[in-house]
C-alpha positions in Angstrom: 0.0 0.0 0.0 1.3 3.5 -0.8 2.2 6.1 1.9 -0.6 8.4 2.9 1.3 11.3 4.5 -0.7 14.5 5.0 0.0 17.8 6.9 3.8 17.3 7.0 4.7 20.3 5.0 7.5 22.9 5.2 9.7 20.9 7.5 12.0 17.9 6.8 11.4 14.6 8.6 14.3 13.2 10.6 15.3 10.1 8.6 16.4 7.7 11.3 14.7 5.3 13.7 16.2 4.9 17.1 17.4 1.5 18.5 15.9 2.5 21.9 15.0 5.5 23.9 16.8 6.7 27.0 14.7 6.2 30.2 13.8 8.8 32.7 16.6 9.3 35.2 19.1 7.4 33.1 19.2 3.8 31.9 17.5 2.6 28.7 14.2 1.1 27.7 13.1 -0.5 24.5 10.3 2.0 24.0 9.5 5.5 25.2 6.3 5.2 27.2 3.6 7.8 27.3 4.6 8.7 30.9 8.1 9.4 29.8 7.1 11.4 26.8 4.5 13.5 28.5 4.1 13.0 32.2 0.3 12.3 32.4 0.4 11.7 36.1 1.7 15.3 36.6 -0.5 17.1 34.1 -2.0 20.3 35.4 -5.3 20.5 33.5 -5.4 24.3 33.9 -2.1 24.6 32.0 -2.3 25.6 28.4 -1.9 22.2 26.8 -1.0 23.7 23.4 2.3 24.9 25.0 3.3 21.8 26.9 6.4 20.3 25.4 8.1 16.9 25.2 11.8 16.5 25.9 13.4 13.2 25.1 16.5 11.4 24.0 17.3 8.6 21.6 20.4 6.5 20.7 20.9 5.8 17.0 22.9 3.0 15.4 25.0 4.0 12.4 25.8 0.8 10.5 27.7 2.4 7.6 29.7 5.4 6.5 26.8 6.4 4.4 24.5 6.5 7.5 27.1 8.4 9.4 27.4 11.0 6.6 23.6 11.2 6.3 23.0 12.0 10.0 25.9 14.5 10.0 24.5 16.2 6.9 21.1 16.5 8.6 22.7 18.1 11.7 24.7 20.5 9.5 21.6 21.4 7.3 19.6 22.2 10.4 22.5 24.3 11.9 22.9 22.1 14.9 20.2 23.0 17.4 18.9 26.1 15.5 16.3 24.7 13.0 13.2 22.6 13.6 12.1 19.4 11.9 9.6 16.6 12.2 10.3 13.5 14.1 8.3 10.3 14.4 8.1 9.7 18.1 8.0 6.0 18.5 6.0 5.5 21.6 3.8 2.8 23.2 1.1 5.3 24.1 -1.3 4.4 21.3 -2.9 1.1 20.7 -5.6 0.7 18.1 -8.8 -0.9 19.5 -10.9 -1.5 16.4 -10.2 -2.1 12.8 -10.0 1.1 10.7 -12.4 0.7 7.8 -11.9 2.3 4.4 -12.1 6.1 4.2 -13.2 6.9 7.7 -12.2 10.0 9.6 -11.7 8.6 13.1 -10.2 5.8 15.0 -10.7 4.2 18.4 -7.8 3.5 20.7 -7.5 2.0 24.2 -7.5 4.6 26.9 -4.1 6.2 27.5 -5.3 9.5 28.9 -4.5 11.2 25.6 -7.6 13.3 26.0 -5.9 15.1 28.9 -2.9 16.2 26.9 -4.1 16.5 23.3 -2.9 19.6 21.5 -4.6 21.2 18.5 -1.3 21.0 16.7 -1.0 17.2 17.1 -0.2 14.9 14.2 -0.4 11.1 14.5 1.4 8.5 12.4 1.1 4.8 11.9 3.7 2.6 10.2 2.2 -0.6 8.8 3.8 -4.0 8.5 4.3 -3.5 4.7 6.3 -0.3 5.4 3.7 2.2 4.4 3.1 5.3 6.6 -0.1 7.1 7.4 0.1 10.6 8.9 -2.9 12.8 9.8 -3.5 15.9 11.9 -5.8 15.5 14.9 -9.0 17.5 14.9 -10.6 16.3 18.2 -10.3 13.7 21.0 -13.2 12.3 22.9 -13.0 9.9 25.9 -15.8 7.4 26.5 -16.3 6.6 30.2 -18.7 3.8 29.2 -16.1 1.8 27.2 -13.0 3.3 28.6 -11.8 4.2 25.1 -10.7 7.2 23.2 -12.0 8.3 19.7 -9.6 10.4 17.7 -11.0 12.4 14.8 -8.7 13.6 12.0 -8.9 16.7 9.9 -9.1 14.5 6.7 -10.2 11.0 6.0 -8.0 8.0 6.3 -6.8 5.9 3.2 -9.3 3.8 1.2 -8.1 0.5 2.6 -8.7 -1.4 5.9 -6.1 -1.3 8.7 -6.3 -4.0 11.4 -4.6 -3.5 14.8 -2.1 -6.3 13.9 -1.1 -4.4 10.8 0.5 -1.6 12.8 4.2 -1.9 13.9 4.6 1.8 15.1 1.9 4.1 16.3 2.8 7.5 17.8 2.9 11.3 17.4 4.8 13.3 14.8 6.5 16.1 16.8 7.9 19.4 15.7 11.4 19.5 17.3 14.9 20.7 17.3 18.0 19.2 18.7 18.4 20.0 22.4 22.2 20.0 22.4 25.0 22.0 21.0 27.7 19.3 20.8 27.3 16.2 18.6 29.6 13.2 19.0 29.6 9.8 17.2 30.9 6.9 19.2 32.9 5.1 16.5 33.0 1.3 17.3 34.8 0.6 14.0 35.4 2.3 10.7 31.9 1.4 9.6 29.8 1.1 12.8 29.0 3.8 15.3 26.3 5.3 17.5 25.1 8.8 18.2 23.2 10.0 21.3 20.7 12.7 20.4 18.4 14.8 22.6 15.3 16.6 21.2 12.9 19.2 22.5 9.4 19.8 21.1 8.6 23.3 19.9 4.8 23.8 20.6 4.8 27.3 19.2 6.4 26.5 15.9 4.1 23.9 14.5 3.0 24.8 10.9 -0.7 25.7 10.7 
């Protein structure tokens, strides 16, 4: 199935996927949980949710000189920590509850308290098992106390094919970020293989309209 990427205009998408996310307070975890990305348990509902920002870090494997050059070129093109870009935030916070039928404009997910932290600038992405990517901007979020589920409505309809929960291999938010560091170092394990540790900060006020 082809990609169905909408609303990602003006900014470049960070082209790498992390091998894992750094955990809160040090250490590593295989996924960045919702609590680590946005501390739901500490949310002040009177706070302006559109200006709440995520701060997170990732470690990236560089398996070739080409990948090393690609990531250094990206850093150079974005002037280190001065220019913003999109990043697919691979999290475990979204789990699809019901099959997405062809051409609908909403989805149902298991409750993850997203309704408490939803921002009007939010974009959500899904990567399917065939490698195709779906990206949509969120229009509204409604929590159902009856079924303990969340219905997310998008600004435009979803693709004209069915998506089952088992089809999704990544499901998260697309964040407008910049690097949250001024020094970039590659840990070179050999002439080919290396790793780079990157920190990001979301820019709530810089999302394109």
